[in-house]
C-alpha positions as CSV (number, residue, x, y, z in Angstrom):
1,M,30.2,-31.8,-33.2
2,K,30.4,-28.4,-34.9
3,N,26.6,-28.4,-35.3
4,T,26.0,-28.9,-31.6
5,T,28.3,-26.0,-30.7
6,A,26.5,-23.7,-33.2
7,I,23.1,-24.5,-31.9
8,T,24.2,-23.9,-28.3
9,N,25.6,-20.5,-29.2
10,E,22.4,-19.5,-31.1
11,K,20.2,-20.5,-28.1
12,S,22.3,-18.5,-25.6
13,A,22.2,-15.4,-27.9
14,A,18.5,-15.7,-28.1
15,L,18.2,-15.9,-24.4
16,D,20.3,-12.8,-24.0
17,N,18.0,-10.9,-26.4
18,V,15.0,-12.0,-24.5
19,G,16.6,-10.7,-21.2
20,V,17.3,-7.4,-22.8
21,E,13.8,-7.0,-24.1
22,I,12.3,-7.9,-20.7
23,S,14.5,-5.2,-19.1
24,K,13.3,-2.6,-21.6
25,V,9.7,-3.4,-20.9
26,G,10.4,-3.2,-17.2
27,V,12.0,0.2,-17.5
28,G,9.1,1.4,-19.6
29,V,6.5,0.3,-17.1
30,I,8.4,1.9,-14.2
31,A,8.8,5.2,-16.2
32,T,5.1,5.3,-17.1
33,T,4.1,4.6,-13.4
34,S,6.4,7.3,-12.2
35,T,5.0,9.8,-14.7
36,L,1.4,9.0,-13.6
37,I,2.3,9.4,-9.9
38,G,4.0,12.7,-10.6
39,C,1.0,14.1,-12.6
40,W,-1.3,13.0,-9.7
41,A,0.9,14.8,-7.2
42,V,0.9,18.0,-9.3
43,A,-2.9,17.8,-9.6
44,C,-3.2,17.4,-5.8
45,L,-1.0,20.4,-5.2
46,I,-3.0,22.6,-7.6
47,S,-6.3,21.5,-6.1
48,G,-4.9,22.2,-2.6
49,M,-3.9,25.7,-3.7
50,I,-7.2,26.4,-5.2
51,S,-9.2,25.3,-2.1
52,S,-6.8,27.2,0.3
53,G,-7.0,30.4,-1.6
54,G,-3.6,30.5,-3.2
55,P,0.0,29.6,-2.3
56,A,0.1,31.6,0.9
57,G,-3.0,29.9,2.2
58,L,-1.7,26.5,1.3
59,V,1.5,27.2,3.2
60,S,-0.3,28.5,6.3
61,N,-2.7,25.6,6.3
62,F,0.2,23.2,5.9
63,I,2.0,24.7,8.9
64,S,-1.2,24.7,11.0
65,A,-1.8,21.0,10.1
66,I,1.8,20.1,11.1
67,S,1.8,22.0,14.3
68,G,-1.7,21.0,15.3
């Protein structure tokens, strides 16, 4: 009977470790995706500023786009 209990405890500990590792991978994927999206947003803002003629042009074009 003691053997059966030991095997059960080892299996449940292994399953807990797998769950922790899957969570770590999930957090890493979400962090990487968030970083890529943030870099793309910064690149878009910079290109918008360049094509508008600077920050003031970007703001005035933004306001005119919102107001119509």
